VOBANU-435343 format. One line per field, with one value per residue: x, y, z of N, C-alpha, C in turn. Coordinates in steps of 0.001 Angstrom, whole numbers, always signed. Example, Ala and Ser with C-alpha at 12.3 -4.5 7.8 and 13.67 -1.06 7.14 Angstrom:
BEGIN
n_px	[+13190, +12850]
n_py	[-5690, -2250]
n_pz	[+7800, +7080]
ca_px	[+12300, +13670]
ca_py	[-4500, -1060]
ca_pz	[+7800, +7140]
c_px	[+13200, +12900]
c_py	[-3300, +30]
c_pz	[+7800, +7870]
This chain:
BEGIN
n_px	[-122458, -123707, -126247, -126816, -126331, -128435, -130716, -130477, -130490, -133145, -134272, -133524, -134813, -137304, -137526, -136841, -138889, -141015, -140432, -140962, -143529, -144479, -146471, -145923, -145879, -146296, -144538, -144665, -142091, -141987, -141685, -139461, -139233, -137259, -135251, -135885, -137939, -139952, -139238, -140420, -143058, -144214, -143843, -141424, -137706, -134741, -133029, -134573, -135982, -133989, -133046, -135024, -135280, -132446, -130993, -131543, -130065, -128696, -129648, -133083, -135545, -137981, -140662, -139473, -139841, -140535, -140215, -142401, -143488, -147011, -148973, -151462, -152178, -152300, -153618, -154792, -154833, -158092, -159828, -160724, -160041, -158697, -156246, -157853, -160313, -159622, -158565, -160883, -162557, -160763, -161245, -158809, -156719, -155843, -153040, -152030, -152023, -151037, -148218, -147509, -146908, -144645, -143493, -145119, -144940, -146108, -149147, -151204, -151588, -152756, -152107, -154018, -153886, -151386, -150114, -151023, -149694, -151680, -152232, -151833, -153182, -152154, -152941, -153083, -152332, -152747, -152271, -149710, -146068, -143844, -140279, -137725, -137239, -138340, -135886, -133692, -132601, -132083, -133430, -135234, -135365, -137697, -136043, -136777, -137094, -134935, -131828, -129792, -126522, -125077, -124285, -123942, -123109, -121381, -121756, -125052, -127955, -130583, -133446, -133914, -135269, -136973, -136948, -134497, -133387, -131441, -129165, -126897, -124504, -125787, -128322, -131678, -133980, -137552, -140113, -142301, -145187, -147398, -146349, -144816, -141746, -139728, -137900, -134356, -131296, -128179, -128066, -126853, -127475, -128995, -127523, -127449, -130573, -134067, -137101, -140367, -143691, -146809, -149179, -151456, -150677, -148551, -145386, -142837, -139420, -136517, -133168, -129762, -128682, -127181, -127003, -129252, -132047, -132448, -134238, -134905, -135457, -136136, -139320, -140070, -142361, -143002, -143954, -145937, -143918, -141784, -138940, -136438, -133825, -130914, -129328, -127287, -124226, -124440, -123931, -124193, -121935, -120173, -121037, -120871, -119821, -119077, -119788, -119654, -121159, -122916, -123783, -127827, -131120, -132817, -135942, -138587, -141422, -143493, -145479, -146561, -148407, -148135, -145973, -142935, -142350, -143662, -142697, -143683, -143910, -142873, -142409, -145399, -146341, -144288, -144530, -146505, -146721, -144797, -145925, -147765, -146770]
n_py	[-76548, -78312, -78223, -75759, -75864, -77775, -75973, -74355, -75927, -76518, -74224, -73520, -75983, -74889, -72833, -73723, -75494, -73587, -72279, -74340, -74186, -72432, -71286, -71322, -69250, -68054, -65662, -63947, -62760, -59284, -56727, -54476, -55017, -55357, -57155, -55783, -54392, -56591, -58172, -55968, -55653, -58062, -57878, -58459, -58936, -58633, -60162, -62679, -63006, -64133, -66120, -68071, -68443, -69405, -69699, -67827, -64580, -61108, -60162, -60025, -60901, -60772, -62826, -64755, -66689, -66802, -67974, -66888, -65766, -67014, -64726, -63484, -60839, -59787, -58114, -58294, -56146, -54873, -54396, -50883, -50246, -48312, -46296, -45109, -45969, -48978, -48563, -47730, -49522, -51502, -49561, -47977, -45288, -43363, -42511, -44115, -46773, -46267, -45786, -48082, -49668, -49070, -50019, -49443, -47311, -45028, -44209, -42916, -44557, -47774, -50775, -53682, -56847, -55735, -56594, -55563, -54580, -54902, -53151, -54259, -53262, -52939, -54362, -52232, -48696, -47275, -45219, -44265, -43198, -43374, -44376, -42894, -40474, -39816, -40496, -40596, -43089, -46726, -49277, -51234, -54864, -57371, -58315, -59384, -62061, -63314, -65114, -64686, -64084, -63163, -62183, -60977, -63260, -64580, -66490, -67293, -68699, -66926, -65152, -62401, -59458, -57406, -54842, -54055, -50927, -49375, -46664, -43665, -42826, -40761, -39697, -38469, -39831, -40403, -40255, -43321, -42893, -41377, -41304, -42623, -42480, -45308, -47119, -45995, -44954, -47225, -50245, -53663, -55304, -53496, -51210, -47555, -46743, -46432, -47140, -46857, -46261, -46964, -47575, -49427, -51909, -52048, -51463, -49096, -49796, -48280, -48983, -48837, -46368, -43304, -40924, -39204, -36971, -33626, -33440, -35834, -38534, -40803, -41546, -38959, -37762, -38460, -37255, -38228, -38181, -36713, -35688, -38062, -39002, -40324, -41925, -45067, -47084, -48699, -51245, -54151, -54849, -53551, -50200, -47763, -49241, -49342, -49513, -52515, -53264, -52388, -48955, -48548, -48298, -49985, -51395, -52124, -53923, -54561, -56424, -55601, -56372, -59238, -61504, -63103, -59980, -60027, -60061, -58381, -58884, -56066, -55107, -55382, -52686, -50974, -50975, -50255, -47461, -46286, -45741, -44057, -41333]
n_pz	[+9198, +7539, +8192, +7102, +4338, +3900, +4347, +2386, +334, +491, -381, -2531, -4294, -3700, -4986, -7719, -8235, -7941, -10474, -12592, -12030, -13814, -16642, -19765, -22577, -26071, -28005, -30921, -32838, -33938, -36900, -35491, -32855, -29683, -27162, -24915, -25400, -25871, -23294, -21619, -21988, -21306, -18511, -17087, -16730, -18784, -18400, -17665, -19550, -21914, -20167, -20631, -23179, -24244, -26279, -28006, -29568, -28876, -31405, -32660, -34951, -37621, -37114, -35753, -32811, -29500, -25917, -23755, -20553, -19232, -18771, -16809, -16515, -18898, -21921, -24631, -27680, -29177, -32421, -32169, -29690, -27493, -25309, -23487, -23333, -22235, -19935, -18518, -18611, -16807, -14517, -14385, -14090, -16810, -17480, -15764, -17042, -19325, -18425, -17363, -19577, -21020, -23700, -25987, -27933, -29384, -27557, -28613, -30516, -30909, -31663, -33231, -31620, -30120, -26899, -24070, -20583, -17544, -14902, -11668, -8495, -5376, -2004, -7, +902, -1710, -2395, -1838, -1825, -4187, -2898, -4244, -6285, -9921, -12496, -10674, -9829, -10731, -13211, -11367, -9653, -8575, -5963, -3346, -725, -1902, -1414, +1269, +3184, +4821, +8480, +11925, +13240, +11659, +8296, +7375, +6339, +4879, +4096, +2023, +2954, +1439, -901, -3461, -4404, -6596, -6690, -6918, -4456, -1830, -2896, -2603, -146, +225, +2269, +2118, +3102, +5359, +8909, +11959, +13383, +14776, +14882, +14790, +13747, +13901, +12678, +12308, +10403, +8260, +8494, +8619, +9354, +9138, +10576, +9844, +11972, +10113, +10245, +12893, +12445, +10705, +9406, +7556, +6121, +5646, +4489, +5063, +4521, +3744, +5343, +7411, +6827, +8004, +11535, +12016, +13955, +16803, +17645, +16146, +13829, +10123, +6921, +4248, +973, +2454, +2710, +4326, +3918, +2726, +316, +433, +1448, +3836, +6573, +7463, +9295, +12000, +13639, +11740, +9289, +5382, +2237, +1614, -654, -3621, -3475, -1975, -2082, +476, +811, +2897, +4008, +6844, +9017, +11918, +13818, +14713, +16500, +15769, +13754, +10572, +6959, +4160, +847, -1063, -3701, -5347, -4328, -4394, -7406, -8071, -6796, -8430, -10892, -10516, -10473]
ca_px	[-122315, -124329, -128052, -126950, -126651, -129710, -131362, -130016, -130820, -134324, -134884, -133308, -135590, -138181, -137359, -137018, -140229, -141980, -140249, -141230, -145365, -145257, -147163, -145024, -146829, -145440, -144341, -143963, -141565, -142688, -140609, -138705, -139133, -135937, -135490, -136229, -139396, -140606, -139531, -141350, -144504, -144444, -143581, -140043, -136304, -134280, -132265, -135437, -136506, -133499, -132746, -136259, -134811, -131386, -130401, -131611, -128869, -129131, -130830, -134499, -135617, -139671, -141446, -139256, -140788, -139955, -141040, -142674, -144720, -148159, -149292, -152821, -153050, -152061, -155025, -154700, -155824, -158714, -160103, -161590, -159359, -157605, -155976, -158926, -160992, -159405, -158276, -161924, -162871, -160361, -160954, -157719, -156366, -155625, -151837, -150979, -152001, -149702, -146957, -147488, -146747, -143579, -143004, -145948, -144113, -147062, -149888, -152632, -151929, -152547, -152111, -154604, -152709, -150607, -149975, -150766, -150149, -152733, -151378, -152674, -153335, -151947, -154180, -153531, -151478, -152911, -151872, -148351, -145024, -142336, -139348, -136828, -137775, -138049, -134669, -132340, -132390, -131768, -134414, -135087, -135936, -137945, -135420, -137518, -137052, -133643, -131076, -128664, -126069, -123901, -124940, -122768, -122047, -120781, -122525, -126152, -128894, -131841, -134513, -133936, -136681, -137192, -136322, -133293, -133390, -129990, -128887, -126175, -124734, -126438, -129589, -132686, -134826, -138448, -141230, -143480, -146460, -147170, -145969, -143968, -140182, -139824, -136213, -133502, -129949, -127626, -128142, -125591, -127875, -129646, -127011, -128271, -131871, -135487, -138652, -141563, -144871, -147717, -150638, -151355, -150084, -147774, -144329, -141953, -138352, -135374, -131974, -128239, -128348, -125729, -127043, -130487, -132142, -132862, -135091, -134858, -135294, -137062, -140488, -140435, -143377, -143120, -145260, -145885, -143550, -140931, -136956, -136142, -132423, -130030, -128794, -125838, -124059, -123915, -124223, -122943, -120778, -120545, -121513, -120113, -119242, -120120, -118794, -119449, -122065, -123293, -125314, -129387, -132082, -133307, -137263, -139043, -142475, -143644, -146564, -145843, -149484, -147693, -144345, -142182, -142904, -143722, -142404, -144526, -143331, -142969, -142907, -146487, -146582, -143525, -144760, -148214, -146359, -143818, -146847, -148635, -146175]
ca_py	[-75989, -79112, -77743, -74729, -76293, -78158, -74727, -73812, -76852, -76674, -72882, -73701, -76465, -73686, -71908, -74684, -76207, -72419, -71902, -75363, -74178, -70732, -71643, -70759, -69010, -67883, -64208, -63877, -61114, -58479, -55533, -53289, -55718, -55884, -57818, -55054, -54138, -57564, -58376, -54988, -55886, -59063, -57372, -59463, -58446, -58925, -61581, -63633, -63530, -64532, -67567, -68416, -68402, -69741, -69746, -66297, -63414, -59975, -59276, -60581, -60947, -61086, -64057, -65298, -67569, -66305, -68418, -65707, -66225, -66375, -63412, -63486, -59359, -59154, -57864, -58208, -55218, -55301, -53201, -49773, -49943, -47026, -46438, -44883, -47132, -50126, -48128, -47348, -50767, -52289, -49111, -47889, -44050, -43416, -42398, -45305, -47670, -45962, -45890, -49689, -50409, -48124, -50383, -48883, -45832, -43694, -44280, -42451, -45447, -48979, -52090, -54934, -57464, -55486, -56769, -54654, -55067, -54347, -53101, -54660, -52261, -53204, -54679, -51062, -47643, -46888, -43312, -44470, -42164, -44306, -43305, -42441, -39985, -40477, -40343, -40749, -44690, -47256, -49838, -52400, -56080, -57657, -59560, -60347, -63580, -64192, -65740, -63417, -64843, -62461, -62082, -60657, -64270, -65225, -66682, -67854, -68450, -65788, -64549, -61340, -58790, -56156, -54899, -53245, -50055, -48916, -44995, -43270, -42405, -39722, -39360, -38304, -40581, -39798, -41291, -43591, -42536, -40641, -42588, -42212, -43206, -46251, -47297, -44699, -45236, -48099, -51874, -54526, -55492, -52424, -49663, -46305, -46886, -45826, -48176, -46052, -47032, -46443, -47564, -50027, -53439, -52030, -50638, -49272, -49689, -47868, -49090, -49199, -44679, -42771, -40355, -38486, -35672, -32816, -33291, -37331, -39153, -41887, -40861, -38117, -38176, -37864, -37090, -38877, -37333, -35837, -35888, -38732, -39404, -40222, -43507, -45440, -48320, -48616, -52108, -55786, -54508, -52422, -49125, -47107, -49985, -49122, -50146, -53464, -53262, -51374, -48368, -48672, -47967, -51290, -51129, -53606, -53891, -55226, -56821, -55599, -57157, -60584, -61336, -62018, -59149, -60668, -59326, -58671, -58339, -54502, -54875, -54975, -51651, -50114, -50842, -49296, -46226, -45716, -45615, -42902, -40239]
ca_pz	[+7785, +6966, +8392, +6307, +3300, +3532, +4377, +1036, -861, +57, -1041, -4166, -4746, -3632, -6714, -8798, -8426, -8590, -11716, -13225, -12405, -14722, -17352, -20796, -23770, -27055, -28763, -32357, -33107, -34794, -37140, -34591, -31904, -29387, -26033, -24048, -25673, -25389, -21731, -20859, -22406, -20506, -17166, -16896, -17371, -20079, -18160, -17372, -21070, -22143, -19531, -20988, -24267, -23996, -27820, -28533, -29476, -28708, -32344, -32853, -36594, -37440, -37338, -34423, -31734, -27763, -25096, -22402, -19377, -19534, -17991, -16350, -16581, -19820, -22650, -25955, -28384, -30249, -32980, -31753, -28622, -27068, -23767, -22465, -23442, -22079, -18641, -17696, -18572, -15856, -13563, -14112, -14756, -18133, -17276, -14793, -17818, -20147, -18066, -17468, -20772, -22164, -24917, -26753, -28076, -29406, -26857, -29374, -31822, -30447, -32926, -32993, -31698, -29253, -25685, -22861, -19409, -16753, -13309, -10107, -7520, -3890, -1370, +499, +275, -3006, -2741, -1339, -2486, -4417, -2141, -4537, -7492, -11114, -13080, -9758, -9774, -12136, -12971, -9928, -10248, -7230, -5356, -2220, -392, -2518, -358, +1690, +3653, +6038, +9758, +12487, +13535, +10002, +6994, +7829, +4796, +5553, +2966, +2108, +3694, +1211, -2307, -3048, -5419, -6723, -6794, -6294, -2897, -1591, -3668, -1481, +53, +1001, +2816, +1521, +3649, +7147, +10022, +13622, +13567, +15888, +15215, +14403, +14079, +13348, +12444, +11776, +9090, +7844, +8251, +9539, +8575, +9644, +10460, +10276, +11779, +9655, +11130, +14001, +12001, +9421, +9526, +6565, +6556, +5070, +5044, +4386, +4209, +3763, +6328, +7598, +6651, +9464, +11995, +12129, +15327, +17313, +18227, +15466, +12734, +8601, +6154, +2550, +121, +3172, +2779, +5444, +4270, +1543, -296, +961, +1440, +5186, +7147, +7430, +9792, +13532, +13797, +10425, +7938, +4598, +841, +1417, -1731, -4467, -3017, -2752, -767, +859, +1345, +3205, +4605, +7750, +9662, +13400, +14969, +15055, +16819, +15316, +12845, +9446, +6048, +3111, -252, -1272, -5146, -5483, -3647, -5152, -8903, -8222, -6647, -9424, -12214, -10124, -10290]
c_px	[-123287, -126090, -127741, -126917, -127692, -130715, -131491, -130527, -132453, -134924, -134526, -134135, -136820, -138577, -137641, -138534, -141241, -141432, -140971, -142955, -145598, -145155, -146213, -145997, -145727, -145676, -143766, -143200, -142043, -141536, -140658, -138920, -137756, -136227, -135847, -137540, -140329, -140949, -140353, -142971, -145091, -144213, -142559, -138964, -136178, -133433, -133288, -136082, -135542, -132946, -134302, -136095, -133025, -130498, -130733, -130665, -129379, -130094, -131950, -134549, -137258, -140084, -140579, -139867, -140171, -141134, -141313, -143514, -146182, -149050, -151261, -153325, -152679, -153654, -154400, -155890, -156552, -159276, -161172, -161152, -158592, -157437, -156756, -160014, -160718, -158967, -159660, -162813, -162218, -160407, -159631, -157434, -155738, -154030, -151609, -151084, -151232, -148439, -146453, -146880, -145858, -143086, -144099, -145367, -145067, -148244, -151429, -152864, -152040, -152869, -152914, -153700, -151862, -151083, -149910, -150849, -150769, -152433, -152165, -152452, -153141, -152942, -154255, -152798, -151728, -152055, -150541, -147268, -144024, -141163, -138351, -137653, -137335, -136509, -133277, -131969, -132075, -133143, -134161, -135886, -136757, -137010, -136048, -137673, -135852, -132827, -129752, -128003, -124988, -124802, -123613, -122180, -121150, -121820, -123837, -126748, -130305, -132532, -134258, -135300, -136995, -137033, -135633, -133676, -131971, -129885, -127628, -125985, -125383, -127737, -130438, -133201, -136318, -139776, -142755, -145128, -146563, -146931, -145487, -142651, -140256, -138582, -135828, -132163, -129120, -128134, -127447, -126437, -127766, -128735, -127276, -129706, -133007, -136355, -139527, -142976, -146116, -148925, -150407, -150913, -149269, -146667, -143345, -140679, -137037, -134306, -130902, -128289, -127401, -126006, -128774, -130783, -132670, -134126, -135707, -134595, -136494, -138113, -141085, -141852, -142754, -144135, -144892, -144966, -142307, -139797, -136710, -134663, -132305, -129333, -127504, -125622, -123528, -124834, -123324, -121907, -120992, -120438, -120396, -119439, -120119, -119099, -119017, -120578, -122334, -124304, -126496, -129922, -132696, -134667, -137998, -140269, -142732, -145007, -146488, -147402, -148832, -146043, -144063, -142652, -143067, -143718, -143555, -143743, -143775, -143006, -143985, -146657, -145904, -143983, -145810, -147924, -145728, -145172, -147644, -148270, -147143]
c_py	[-77385, -78890, -76814, -74839, -77208, -77116, -74662, -74620, -76857, -75178, -72742, -74787, -75810, -73686, -72617, -74969, -74894, -72011, -72890, -75102, -73143, -71587, -70445, -69813, -68446, -66363, -64343, -62504, -60623, -57066, -54696, -53731, -56039, -56506, -56529, -54867, -55263, -57991, -56969, -55718, -56829, -59089, -58383, -58498, -58843, -60372, -62543, -64023, -64396, -66008, -68238, -69461, -68499, -69391, -68932, -65331, -62288, -59368, -60398, -60433, -61647, -62331, -65050, -65859, -67188, -67277, -67106, -66382, -65760, -65700, -63178, -62099, -59000, -58991, -57622, -57191, -55429, -53990, -52040, -49603, -48834, -47145, -46304, -45696, -48262, -49728, -47832, -48929, -51664, -50949, -48274, -46001, -44373, -43667, -43525, -46446, -47372, -46123, -47228, -50323, -49385, -49016, -50331, -47254, -44378, -44345, -43700, -43650, -46642, -49878, -53261, -55708, -57225, -55872, -55932, -55121, -54223, -54389, -53719, -53669, -52794, -53189, -53160, -49855, -47677, -45628, -43360, -43383, -43179, -43258, -43099, -41482, -39936, -39725, -40567, -42192, -45760, -48748, -50862, -53404, -56549, -58893, -59535, -61765, -64296, -64449, -64714, -64723, -64572, -62214, -61324, -61851, -64829, -65725, -67775, -67708, -67831, -65740, -63153, -60458, -57637, -55958, -53593, -52220, -48937, -47490, -44660, -42726, -41086, -39050, -39643, -39626, -39994, -40870, -41647, -43141, -41965, -41811, -41822, -42985, -44012, -46825, -46211, -45357, -46527, -49369, -52775, -54818, -54546, -51019, -48901, -46284, -46234, -46876, -46630, -46664, -46407, -46345, -48493, -51251, -52934, -51107, -50578, -49147, -49493, -48098, -49049, -47266, -44538, -41295, -39794, -37196, -35203, -33119, -35049, -37673, -40247, -41253, -39643, -38740, -37689, -37888, -37586, -37577, -36509, -36519, -36754, -39282, -39283, -41573, -43604, -46604, -48904, -49979, -53186, -55456, -53906, -51265, -48115, -47800, -49725, -49734, -51727, -54475, -52226, -50484, -48179, -48452, -49402, -51156, -51876, -52936, -55053, -55054, -56571, -56081, -58577, -60623, -62810, -61244, -60462, -59761, -59550, -58619, -57043, -54276, -54750, -53183, -50738, -49960, -50153, -48065, -45302, -45463, -44571, -41501, -39077]
c_pz	[+6988, +6829, +7129, +4880, +2843, +3525, +3162, +102, -1245, -201, -2410, -4943, -4990, -4897, -7496, -9270, -8791, -10034, -12828, -13658, -13011, -16139, -18730, -21687, -24722, -27520, -30179, -32779, -34048, -35198, -35632, -32845, -31094, -27788, -25312, -24230, -25426, -23912, -20959, -21065, -21712, -18947, -16694, -17341, -18184, -19619, -18239, -18719, -21238, -21533, -19759, -22362, -24637, -25392, -28469, -28250, -28957, -30006, -32678, -34359, -36545, -37599, -36268, -33305, -30412, -26932, -24143, -21453, -19308, -18518, -17872, -16705, -17992, -20670, -23987, -26781, -29527, -31306, -32573, -30245, -28288, -25811, -22606, -22068, -22387, -20360, -17853, -17650, -17237, -14237, -13079, -14414, -15951, -18423, -16704, -16470, -19107, -19654, -17390, -18255, -21993, -23298, -26014, -26918, -28616, -28853, -27388, -30499, -31465, -31617, -32571, -32474, -30659, -27683, -24605, -21318, -18253, -15368, -12260, -9241, -6324, -3193, -422, +256, -1081, -2952, -1861, -2487, -2954, -3772, -2599, -5805, -8853, -11968, -12173, -9640, -11207, -11894, -12093, -10633, -8839, -6450, -3805, -1972, -1159, -1232, +12, +2631, +5349, +7164, +10637, +13368, +12420, +9171, +8091, +6476, +5480, +4124, +3218, +2043, +3103, -355, -2559, -4620, -5699, -6837, -6350, -4985, -2638, -2168, -2358, -1721, +376, +1255, +1837, +1608, +4958, +7701, +11377, +13474, +14215, +15816, +13953, +14638, +13157, +13597, +11972, +10437, +7954, +7784, +9037, +8645, +9648, +9638, +11107, +10451, +11008, +9497, +11879, +13948, +10870, +9797, +8241, +6989, +5504, +5537, +4168, +3776, +4733, +5253, +6477, +7406, +8285, +10160, +12562, +13465, +15784, +17924, +17158, +14646, +11420, +7572, +4742, +1631, +948, +2922, +4010, +5266, +3087, +1344, +409, +817, +2677, +5666, +6980, +8267, +11543, +12712, +12737, +9246, +6838, +3182, +606, +22, -2052, -3190, -3527, -1708, -425, +1493, +1767, +4032, +5752, +8398, +10812, +14194, +15428, +15459, +16331, +14316, +11738, +8423, +5389, +2038, -882, -2490, -5629, -5417, -4552, -6885, -8996, -7857, -7978, -10699, -11543, -10010, -11239]
């Protein structure tokens, strides 16, 4: 138990140090602003915004000052700017930039001083496919590397190795890229899962499924956008265990050219794919 507490303390300390290193900026509330609108403009959740501003209630008022992250990828609209002009300057499709800024209610009307988020393309898999269809899942947050404690032998401190996308049980799951299935079946952590090798050094991992699409099996191949299974809540126990958490897809990325495999934060990829629909 002592060693577990020590590990957990180290993780918490690391998170605290990370949090303290984030440089803050301010946002002056404009007429019509809401917590959601401000949070979306700065690429954070409402919970993160309220944690930065603990004395702020649900209602905002014009002129109020809020603490927000100093986003290096933010752009301030200037005279003559349009979505097309800004997207071209950053080498982005115009629709991608519009989708990255849902707080702008009318893309044809930018106001001087508006803050736009400039989405960053991932280092690979630019043409990947978001594994759940639009409208079938709830807004997700990046919970990669969060603390997890369940293990087959009892509680142990370990980092979360993917991102959870919550959806109803039975929601279709689609392949994010072409590949070959290298792991199939039950895993005590991931329940019914699929591991798909996408190239010589990378594998995509889909876990907690309630079932598989027809034709799935070890050694089989999948195509980007192909139905591969269905969202569930399986895992955290022997074969057949389910319901220990809300239904969701756990999506992970692993580098397989090292031993043991190394996890990669999948959030930049998911965020980019979600904008490309």
